[in-house]
Backbone bond lengths (Angstrom), bond angles and torsions (degrees), N, CA, C in turn:
res aa  C-N    CA-C-N  psi(-1)  N-CA   C-N-CA  omega(-1)  CA-C   N-CA-C  phi
1 X - - - 1.452 - - 1.526 109.62 -
2 X 1.315 114.39 148.34 1.460 121.72 178.79 1.522 108.65 -114.21
3 X 1.321 116.81 134.22 1.460 120.64 -179.83 1.524 109.77 -84.63
4 X 1.316 115.59 128.37 1.462 123.16 178.98 1.525 108.40 -127.78
5 X 1.332 116.52 168.33 1.462 121.56 174.21 1.526 109.05 -144.66
6 X 1.316 115.81 164.80 1.466 120.68 -179.82 1.520 108.86 -76.19
7 X 1.320 115.12 122.94 1.464 121.66 177.32 1.528 110.80 -94.29
8 X 1.332 115.83 -45.40 1.465 119.24 -174.71 1.519 110.55 -167.90
9 X 1.321 113.89 166.07 1.459 122.89 167.21 1.519 105.12 -109.35
10 X 1.322 116.90 131.42 1.462 120.17 179.88 1.522 110.34 -123.64
11 X 1.324 114.71 161.36 1.456 121.42 175.00 1.521 107.37 -131.51
12 X 1.334 116.49 130.40 1.459 119.39 179.66 1.533 110.27 -85.40
13 X 1.322 116.31 179.61 1.466 121.11 -175.73 1.524 112.59 -65.03
14 X 1.332 117.21 -20.08 1.467 120.84 178.72 1.524 112.37 -92.39
15 X 1.340 117.22 1.97 1.456 120.92 178.04 1.517 114.98 87.80
16 X 1.337 117.35 12.19 1.465 121.25 177.90 1.522 109.89 -86.30
17 X 1.317 116.18 136.65 1.458 121.56 -179.72 1.522 110.97 -96.28
18 X 1.326 115.46 148.38 1.468 122.47 173.24 1.513 108.58 -138.00
19 X 1.328 115.12 146.40 1.455 120.32 168.47 1.520 105.60 -98.68
20 X 1.318 116.41 131.42 1.462 121.40 179.63 1.517 108.80 -101.30
21 X 1.323 115.36 116.95 1.457 121.57 175.55 1.517 107.88 -100.96
22 X 1.327 117.19 131.60 1.463 120.74 179.48 1.521 110.08 -121.42
23 X 1.333 113.90 155.00 1.460 119.01 176.47 1.526 109.20 -73.20
24 X 1.322 116.09 175.28 1.470 120.10 -174.78 1.524 112.78 -63.07
25 X 1.337 117.74 -29.81 1.470 121.12 179.20 1.525 112.13 -87.89
26 X 1.333 116.47 -3.87 1.462 124.01 -176.92 1.524 111.95 56.12
27 X 1.325 115.49 40.60 1.462 121.25 175.91 1.523 111.74 -102.33
28 X 1.320 116.85 -28.86 1.462 122.51 -179.69 1.516 109.16 -116.98
29 X 1.326 116.22 146.23 1.463 120.86 179.51 1.525 109.22 -134.18
30 X 1.322 115.01 138.65 1.457 122.08 174.96 1.525 107.30 -116.08
31 X 1.346 117.77 109.14 1.464 119.73 176.87 1.529 110.06 -86.50
32 X 1.319 115.91 135.50 1.461 121.58 176.35 1.520 107.03 -125.06
33 X 1.325 116.58 120.30 1.465 121.73 -179.79 1.529 108.40 -71.46
34 X 1.333 115.18 132.96 1.464 121.87 -179.11 1.524 109.19 -136.79
35 X 1.311 116.23 166.39 1.456 121.19 178.27 1.521 111.80 -81.99
36 X 1.336 117.15 170.54 1.466 120.81 -177.68 1.534 113.48 -64.17
37 X 1.323 118.59 -39.01 1.462 120.63 178.98 1.527 110.35 -66.66
38 X 1.327 116.00 -41.42 1.463 120.68 178.22 1.528 110.51 -64.05
39 X 1.335 116.04 -39.06 1.472 120.33 177.16 1.526 110.20 -61.22
40 X 1.319 116.83 -42.60 1.466 121.30 178.39 1.528 110.51 -62.77
41 X 1.335 117.06 -42.96 1.465 120.83 -178.65 1.524 112.65 -63.44
42 X 1.324 116.97 -27.79 1.466 121.13 177.37 1.527 110.42 -88.09
43 X 1.327 117.08 -38.84 1.470 121.08 -175.88 1.523 112.86 -67.53
44 X 1.305 117.83 -34.55 1.474 120.49 -176.37 1.526 111.65 -57.57
45 X 1.342 120.05 -54.35 1.473 117.63 177.57 1.529 112.74 -70.51
46 X 1.332 117.22 -27.90 1.463 120.80 178.03 1.529 110.26 -61.67
47 X 1.323 116.39 -33.72 1.464 121.98 179.43 1.529 112.56 -90.70
48 X 1.324 117.04 0.20 1.461 120.51 179.01 1.516 114.20 75.96
49 X 1.323 116.93 22.21 1.465 121.86 -178.69 1.531 109.62 -92.78
50 X 1.325 115.72 138.92 1.459 121.12 173.03 1.524 107.41 -109.27
51 X 1.337 117.71 115.81 1.465 118.96 -178.63 1.533 110.91 -69.04
52 X 1.341 117.26 151.66 1.465 119.99 -178.87 1.532 112.80 -65.80
53 X 1.310 117.13 -27.55 1.468 122.81 178.59 1.522 107.66 -128.95
54 X 1.330 117.68 151.49 1.465 119.20 -177.65 1.528 112.43 -67.33
55 X 1.325 114.78 135.23 1.459 121.13 171.92 1.528 107.64 -88.64
56 X 1.314 117.26 173.25 1.464 120.91 -176.80 1.530 112.97 -53.16
57 X 1.349 120.56 -45.48 1.470 118.75 178.32 1.531 113.10 -64.52
58 X 1.331 117.29 -31.48 1.464 120.97 176.24 1.532 110.07 -66.42
59 X 1.326 115.58 -41.48 1.463 120.92 177.65 1.526 110.30 -63.55
60 X 1.333 116.75 -44.79 1.466 120.96 178.72 1.526 110.57 -58.78
61 X 1.312 116.77 -44.30 1.473 121.38 178.01 1.522 110.40 -58.63
62 X 1.325 117.00 -46.77 1.465 121.43 -179.81 1.524 111.91 -63.09
63 X 1.319 117.08 -43.50 1.467 120.86 179.89 1.524 110.43 -61.54
64 X 1.327 116.81 -47.86 1.468 120.79 179.27 1.524 110.15 -57.44
65 X 1.320 116.94 -47.53 1.465 121.22 -177.92 1.528 111.83 -67.25
66 X 1.334 117.68 -41.09 1.466 120.75 179.81 1.530 112.00 -65.92
67 X 1.327 116.90 -25.93 1.465 121.18 177.93 1.525 111.97 -91.04
68 X 1.327 116.31 11.12 1.458 120.70 175.50 1.513 114.78 82.60
69 X 1.306 117.02 17.14 1.461 120.73 179.60 1.514 111.81 -99.53
70 X 1.317 113.95 163.35 1.463 120.58 176.58 1.524 107.76 -139.58
71 X 1.338 117.93 115.72 1.466 119.06 176.46 1.525 110.12 -58.14
72 X 1.348 115.98 137.24 1.468 120.30 -176.78 1.516 113.64 -111.12
73 X 1.338 116.82 -45.13 1.463 119.47 -178.04 1.515 109.79 -166.24
74 X 1.322 113.92 162.96 1.461 123.65 173.20 1.518 106.75 -118.56
75 X 1.328 116.29 137.02 1.461 120.88 175.27 1.523 108.22 -126.77
76 X 1.335 116.16 119.76 1.466 121.14 171.63 1.525 104.16 -80.64
77 X 1.325 116.63 112.88 1.462 120.93 -165.90 1.516 115.86 -98.37
78 X 1.330 116.89 -33.32 1.461 117.42 -169.08 1.525 110.82 -158.82
79 X 1.313 114.55 165.04 1.461 123.49 173.03 1.517 106.85 -133.97
80 X 1.333 116.11 116.03 1.466 122.02 179.12 1.520 108.52 -131.93
81 X 1.315 116.26 128.73 1.466 121.37 177.60 1.531 111.60 49.37
82 X 1.332 116.23 47.87 1.466 123.51 178.28 1.530 113.83 64.55
83 X 1.319 117.91 18.04 1.460 122.43 178.22 1.521 109.35 -121.05
84 X 1.334 115.54 125.94 1.462 120.15 175.93 1.524 109.84 -82.72
85 X 1.321 114.96 149.06 1.462 122.60 177.80 1.521 108.80 -120.92
86 X 1.327 115.41 149.92 1.465 119.73 -179.83 1.520 109.84 -141.63
87 X 1.323 113.63 163.06 1.460 121.57 173.63 1.521 107.99 -129.47
88 X 1.313 114.89 139.16 1.456 122.62 176.16 1.520 107.11 -109.42
89 X 1.323 116.55 126.71 1.464 121.84 179.99 1.526 108.97 -103.98
90 X 1.333 115.51 127.37 1.457 122.26 -179.73 1.522 108.60 -124.61
91 X 1.319 116.06 129.68 1.468 120.92 176.39 1.522 108.23 -94.01
92 X 1.320 115.29 128.91 1.462 121.29 176.87 1.524 107.04 -135.52
93 X 1.309 115.73 105.05 1.463 119.91 -176.03 1.517 110.56 65.14
94 X 1.337 115.94 -124.51 1.471 121.76 -178.68 1.519 113.19 -87.19
95 X 1.304 117.44 -9.61 1.466 118.79 -173.52 1.522 112.14 -110.59
96 X 1.320 113.79 156.96 1.458 121.33 174.72 1.521 106.97 -115.02
97 X 1.316 115.57 125.86 1.459 122.30 -179.38 1.522 107.87 -100.88
98 X 1.334 116.00 129.81 1.464 121.74 178.45 1.527 107.68 -107.18
99 X 1.338 116.19 121.40 1.460 121.61 -178.20 1.522 110.97 -115.52
100 X 1.319 116.22 134.42 1.459 121.75 172.12 1.526 107.33 -66.89
101 X 1.323 117.06 137.64 1.456 120.36 -175.90 1.520 110.66 -150.38
102 X 1.316 115.09 153.87 1.461 118.50 166.77 1.521 106.34 -72.78
103 X 1.328 117.99 141.07 1.467 119.15 178.73 1.525 112.79 -54.48
104 X 1.327 117.56 -41.09 1.467 119.93 -177.15 1.527 111.76 -62.43
105 X 1.327 117.79 -39.74 1.466 120.39 179.19 1.521 110.99 -68.35
106 X 1.329 116.09 -43.94 1.467 120.31 179.93 1.529 110.72 -65.13
107 X 1.327 117.10 -40.15 1.468 121.00 179.21 1.530 110.34 -66.08
108 X 1.339 117.52 -41.70 1.471 120.79 178.15 1.526 110.43 -60.03
109 X 1.335 117.16 -39.34 1.465 120.19 176.82 1.524 110.58 -68.91
110 X 1.320 116.83 -41.39 1.473 120.86 178.78 1.524 110.93 -58.87
111 X 1.325 116.83 -37.40 1.465 120.99 179.77 1.528 111.44 -65.13
112 X 1.320 116.66 -27.27 1.468 121.11 -178.11 1.527 113.06 -92.55
113 X 1.313 117.12 -14.61 1.469 120.51 -175.21 1.521 112.53 -119.93
114 X 1.315 116.66 -1.47 1.464 121.89 178.31 1.530 112.24 57.05
115 X 1.336 115.98 40.89 1.463 120.11 176.17 1.523 108.91 -98.05
116 X 1.326 117.31 154.54 1.463 119.58 -177.48 1.526 112.65 -72.72
117 X 1.323 113.63 153.55 1.463 122.61 175.87 1.523 106.85 -116.34
118 X 1.320 116.04 127.35 1.457 121.76 178.28 1.515 109.14 -119.50
119 X 1.336 115.59 154.44 1.460 119.60 169.83 1.524 107.47 -119.94
120 X 1.318 115.27 145.57 1.455 120.84 175.32 1.520 107.93 -62.26
121 X 1.303 116.50 137.93 1.475 120.52 -176.55 1.529 111.98 -58.24
122 X 1.331 117.32 -26.92 1.476 120.68 177.96 1.531 111.77 -62.94
123 X 1.331 116.94 -23.22 1.467 120.33 -178.75 1.520 112.95 -83.32
124 X 1.319 117.44 -4.55 1.471 120.87 -179.84 1.526 111.58 -58.88
125 X 1.329 116.93 -29.39 1.469 119.59 179.83 1.530 112.44 -66.80
126 X 1.331 117.58 -15.57 1.458 121.42 179.83 1.529 112.56 -97.00
127 X 1.336 116.67 4.85 1.461 120.37 177.81 1.523 110.15 -85.67
128 X 1.314 114.93 160.74 1.458 122.54 177.06 1.520 108.53 -118.88
129 X 1.325 115.90 157.09 1.460 119.92 172.45 1.526 107.75 -75.17
130 X 1.312 116.27 127.77 1.465 121.24 -178.66 1.527 111.07 -57.60
131 X 1.320 117.05 -36.59 1.468 121.39 -178.47 1.530 112.06 -63.86
132 X 1.342 117.41 -22.88 1.462 121.17 -178.44 1.529 113.05 -84.55
133 X 1.319 117.33 -11.42 1.462 120.41 -177.14 1.517 110.81 -86.76
134 X 1.311 115.29 143.15 1.461 122.04 178.28 1.526 107.76 -116.47
135 X 1.326 115.59 133.16 1.455 120.91 178.95 1.514 109.15 -119.06
136 X 1.330 115.75 139.96 1.459 122.18 173.70 1.520 106.49 -110.38
137 X 1.315 116.23 115.75 1.466 119.62 -177.38 1.525 112.71 -81.50
138 X 1.328 116.53 3.78 1.455 120.68 176.76 1.512 114.59 85.41
139 X 1.330 118.23 -1.20 1.466 121.07 -178.38 1.524 113.04 -88.89
140 X 1.329 117.15 -7.18 1.465 118.36 -176.29 1.503 112.47 -97.74
């Protein structure tokens, strides 16, 4: 497994959102296309904003904690038919529970709990070199 973290949320010219996951050296990036609500759920903690009311990932965090669990890690496991798959690992007492998850939901929870995000090494072939990416900050 390779350790990655959230670098940014981007929007392309057609209005599609992606979460950009980068490796620890920020040399490789894995873009995952997500919906606008999912982008918001990731962007809010990325920007250091605390919403006035809990959003779905905030509720999930509270439920896990109230039931005696502790989120441990997120693993982006696979890519099938242009869809990424993820697993969320939760420690509860002596056991670790592995839950199937959409990457966007697991990443939104990771942003709120400061747990690591990993990608399966097989997904490295879908990463890009960060130096090859061009960003328009909208000021031009």
